C-alpha distance (Angstrom), angle and dihedral (degrees) to the residues before:
residue distance angle dihedral
M1 . . .
G2 3.87 . .
G3 3.84 91.2 .
K4 3.81 121.1 116.7
Q5 3.78 112.1 -104.7
S6 3.79 116.8 -131.4
R7 3.82 116.0 -121.3
S8 3.80 113.6 -117.9
L9 3.80 115.6 -122.6
S10 3.78 119.5 -110.8
N11 3.79 121.3 -121.8
S12 3.81 91.6 -104.7
E13 3.81 91.6 51.6
L14 3.78 90.9 48.3
N15 3.80 89.4 52.4
E16 3.82 91.2 51.5
V17 3.82 91.2 51.4
S18 3.80 90.8 48.2
V19 3.82 92.5 49.7
G20 3.80 91.2 47.2
Q21 3.80 91.7 51.6
R22 3.82 90.8 49.0
R23 3.83 90.4 50.8
K24 3.78 91.8 50.7
G25 3.79 90.3 48.0
T26 3.82 90.8 50.3
M27 3.81 91.5 49.6
R28 3.78 90.2 51.3
D29 3.80 89.7 50.9
E30 3.82 93.1 48.1
Q31 3.81 95.7 45.8
P32 3.80 111.3 54.5
S33 3.78 112.4 -144.7
L34 3.78 114.9 -98.2
S35 3.76 128.9 -145.7
W36 3.79 117.6 -106.9
A37 3.82 90.6 -106.1
A38 3.80 91.9 50.2
E39 3.81 90.4 51.2
R40 3.80 88.7 55.2
I41 3.80 89.9 53.3
R42 3.80 91.2 46.4
K43 3.81 89.2 58.8
Q44 3.82 88.1 63.2
T45 3.79 92.7 59.5
S46 3.80 122.2 101.1
V47 3.78 137.2 -173.6
H48 3.80 111.3 -108.6
F49 3.81 119.1 179.5
G50 3.77 87.8 -20.0
F51 3.81 95.1 -51.8
S52 3.78 126.9 116.1
T53 3.81 100.0 -118.6
L54 3.79 136.2 -168.4
S55 3.80 126.4 -180.0
F56 3.80 125.2 -164.7
A57 3.81 92.4 163.3
M58 3.81 118.9 150.9
R59 3.81 95.5 4.5
G60 3.80 96.4 130.2
L61 3.80 90.2 -117.9
D62 3.80 118.1 171.0
E63 3.80 90.7 -179.0
T64 3.78 135.4 16.2
P65 3.80 122.6 -109.5
A66 3.81 108.3 -98.1
E67 3.80 90.1 -135.1
L68 3.81 91.2 61.0
W69 3.80 91.2 79.8
E70 3.82 91.4 61.0
L71 3.82 91.0 71.1
Q72 3.78 95.2 90.0
D73 3.80 94.4 164.7
L74 3.83 92.2 61.7
Q75 3.82 114.0 122.9
K76 3.82 105.1 176.3
L77 3.79 122.1 37.3
N78 3.80 124.1 -179.8
L79 3.83 115.8 -166.7
S80 3.80 95.4 155.1
M81 3.80 127.3 143.0
N82 3.79 98.0 21.3
C83 3.81 133.6 116.4
L84 3.79 99.2 -104.8
C85 3.80 115.1 152.8
S86 3.80 96.5 -179.4
L87 3.78 144.1 4.6
P88 3.82 122.9 -134.3
P89 3.83 124.8 -118.0
A90 3.81 86.0 -110.4
L91 3.82 87.5 80.3
G92 3.81 85.5 85.5
S93 3.81 90.7 65.9
L94 3.83 91.0 71.0
D95 3.78 90.5 78.9
N96 3.81 94.3 157.7
L97 3.80 93.8 62.8
V98 3.78 114.4 130.0
I99 3.82 99.7 170.2
L100 3.80 126.2 30.7
N101 3.81 120.9 -178.4
L102 3.81 116.4 -166.5
L103 3.81 97.3 156.3
G104 3.79 119.8 148.6
N105 3.80 104.2 16.0
N106 3.81 133.9 117.0
L107 3.78 97.9 -106.4
S108 3.79 113.7 155.7
S109 3.81 93.2 -177.9
L110 3.79 144.0 6.4
P111 3.81 119.0 -126.1
P112 3.82 116.7 -107.7
E113 3.81 87.1 -124.6
I114 3.80 88.7 75.3
G115 3.81 83.9 85.7
L116 3.81 88.5 71.5
L117 3.80 91.1 68.6
K118 3.80 93.6 93.6
K119 3.82 94.3 165.8
L120 3.80 95.6 52.0
R121 3.81 112.1 128.6
V122 3.82 102.9 164.9
L123 3.81 128.0 38.0
F124 3.80 123.7 177.1
A125 3.81 111.4 -172.8
C126 3.80 98.0 150.3
R127 3.80 125.4 135.9
N128 3.78 96.6 32.7
R129 3.81 133.8 110.1
L130 3.78 99.3 -100.1
S131 3.79 115.1 152.5
E132 3.78 94.4 174.9
V133 3.77 142.5 12.9
P134 3.81 122.6 -128.8
E135 3.78 116.3 -108.1
E136 3.81 88.3 -130.3
L137 3.81 90.4 70.1
G138 3.79 85.7 78.5
S139 3.81 87.7 72.0
C140 3.82 89.0 68.9
T141 3.77 90.5 86.1
C142 3.83 93.9 160.7
L143 3.81 92.0 66.2
E144 3.80 112.7 128.8
V145 3.81 100.6 168.5
L146 3.81 125.2 35.5
S147 3.78 124.1 174.4
L148 3.80 119.2 -175.8
A149 3.81 95.5 156.1
N150 3.80 123.4 146.5
N151 3.77 98.4 25.9
Q152 3.82 134.6 110.2
I153 3.79 98.1 -101.3
S154 3.80 120.0 146.7
S155 3.82 100.1 172.1
L156 3.79 144.3 7.4
P157 3.83 128.5 -132.9
S158 3.81 116.8 -102.1
S159 3.83 89.5 -122.3
L160 3.80 89.6 77.9
A161 3.81 87.8 73.6
A162 3.81 85.7 84.7
M163 3.81 91.3 69.4
H164 3.79 95.5 102.3
H165 3.82 93.3 154.5
L166 3.80 94.3 55.9
T167 3.82 111.1 119.1
K168 3.83 102.3 165.9
L169 3.80 125.5 42.1
N170 3.80 123.2 174.9
L171 3.81 116.3 -170.0
S172 3.79 97.6 152.4
H173 3.81 123.1 141.4
N174 3.80 97.4 26.2
R175 3.82 135.3 111.5
I176 3.79 100.2 -96.2
V177 3.82 115.7 149.5
H178 3.83 97.6 175.4
I179 3.79 126.4 26.0
P180 3.83 102.7 -104.5
T181 3.79 112.0 -103.2
C182 3.80 92.0 -127.2
V183 3.81 90.2 64.1
Y184 3.79 91.2 67.9
S185 3.83 88.8 59.8
M186 3.82 92.6 57.4
K187 3.79 93.1 95.6
G188 3.80 93.9 172.6
L189 3.82 94.8 61.9
V190 3.79 114.1 130.2
F191 3.82 96.9 163.7
L192 3.83 125.7 39.1
H193 3.81 120.3 175.5
L194 3.81 117.7 -171.3
A195 3.79 101.7 151.1
C196 3.79 121.3 148.2
N197 3.77 100.0 19.1
R198 3.82 129.5 116.2
L199 3.80 99.9 -94.2
E200 3.80 119.0 151.7
T201 3.79 99.3 171.0
I202 3.78 142.4 16.7
A203 3.80 115.0 -135.5
D204 3.79 122.4 -122.2
Q205 3.81 88.1 -114.8
I206 3.79 88.4 79.0
Q207 3.81 84.5 93.0
D208 3.82 88.6 71.6
L209 3.82 90.8 71.2
V210 3.78 91.5 81.6
N211 3.82 95.3 164.9
L212 3.80 96.0 51.2
K213 3.81 114.0 131.8
I214 3.80 102.1 163.1
L215 3.80 125.3 39.5
I216 3.81 119.0 174.3
V217 3.81 118.6 -175.5
E218 3.80 101.0 148.5
G219 3.76 120.2 145.1
N220 3.81 98.3 34.8
S221 3.81 133.2 106.9
I222 3.79 98.9 -105.4
H223 3.80 110.7 155.6
T224 3.80 100.1 178.8
L225 3.79 139.5 22.8
P226 3.81 119.6 -139.2
K227 3.80 118.0 -116.7
T228 3.78 88.2 -128.9
L229 3.79 88.5 69.7
C230 3.80 85.6 73.5
F231 3.80 90.8 65.9
L232 3.81 90.7 70.2
D233 3.78 96.0 94.9
S234 3.84 92.3 170.7
L235 3.80 90.8 62.5
E236 3.81 110.4 118.8
L237 3.82 102.1 160.6
L238 3.80 123.7 40.3
N239 3.79 117.2 172.4
V240 3.82 115.0 -169.8
D241 3.81 96.7 150.9
F242 3.82 117.5 148.0
N243 3.79 99.5 21.4
E244 3.84 135.4 116.5
L245 3.81 99.3 -98.7
Q246 3.80 117.4 149.2
N247 3.79 95.2 176.7
V248 3.78 142.9 -7.2
P249 3.83 129.5 -126.0
D250 3.77 115.1 -80.5
E251 3.80 86.9 -129.5
M252 3.80 91.3 69.0
Y253 3.81 87.6 104.0
Q254 3.80 87.2 75.4
L255 3.80 89.3 69.8
S256 3.79 95.1 79.6
R257 3.81 93.5 178.3
L258 3.81 92.8 58.4
R259 3.79 99.4 58.7
R260 3.78 94.1 109.4
L261 3.76 127.3 70.5
A262 3.79 113.7 -120.0
C263 3.78 123.2 -142.9
H264 3.78 107.8 173.3
P265 3.84 113.0 66.3
L266 3.80 91.2 -120.2
D267 3.80 95.8 46.2
K268 3.76 117.7 114.1
G269 3.78 116.6 -121.3
L270 3.80 135.1 55.4
H271 3.81 120.8 -25.4
I272 3.81 108.3 -166.8
I273 3.81 109.7 143.5
H274 3.82 123.3 136.7
N275 3.80 97.5 32.7
P276 3.84 124.8 126.1
L277 3.82 93.1 -116.9
L278 3.80 114.7 179.3
K279 3.82 89.5 -142.4
P280 3.81 129.7 39.0
I281 3.75 109.1 -94.3
H282 3.81 94.3 -114.8
E283 3.81 88.8 58.5
V284 3.78 90.2 49.7
L285 3.78 90.3 52.9
Q286 3.80 92.6 43.1
G287 3.78 88.9 53.1
G288 3.78 88.6 53.8
L289 3.80 92.1 49.6
S290 3.80 90.6 49.9
A291 3.75 89.7 52.1
L292 3.79 88.8 48.9
Y293 3.80 90.7 52.0
N294 3.80 91.5 50.2
Y295 3.78 89.6 46.6
L296 3.82 92.9 53.3
K297 3.80 98.0 37.1
P298 3.83 113.1 112.7
T299 3.80 113.9 -111.6
């Protein structure tokens, strides 16, 4: 009677409402609901270089918030410099992680579920208390950078041989006596750091690392270098400082990028100080240059 009549919606308006409801329903399906605590953590995330990023670095954490593992869209997670002794199996639920930083904790192991992180490209687990690495880590075949420095590791599982995309491997400051066999299968390695371990030899298989540019084995007990090392013609920095070398292979002249002595730790060239060489180093290098001259001289 005197009431205002509501206007009926046109077909086009009805279609718009229907589409909008379907979109909202789809969004609800795609985004699983988070707990209130997880939503609070999500608000601390940021976008860094296009990656969804969360940092809990230097928080004094002795355990991770349980709600953290609900954030399945997270791509970069920084848990460095805390007091973590372990990580839960729920780590495997963050299957979009690209970068994981665990540096500077008290971790004695990594959970097997780390192998579920199929998109992981960078893993920093240095400065912990790791004595071994789970075999499941070999399933992270997209890894490009792996740092396990400053732990208590003596070997690596053979499954890591599947890491064909790995370019940088840092195993320095551990308890390694022999370079793990799986390392020689990492054909993409450009950088290999094995300083301050317990190495006495380098296997002939080192020649398989055809892309290697930087090899650091200072601070070991290496007494001889294999001739096959001289086949690595991409090598531009070789650091054998503080070992037990008495001589170097005559074939060293083949490594054209190592003909200069390096002084600064970051300099390219040959680092060979503090070894009990039978000849002064300049004579060693001169011998190599003479061999090079004889090699190139027309017959």
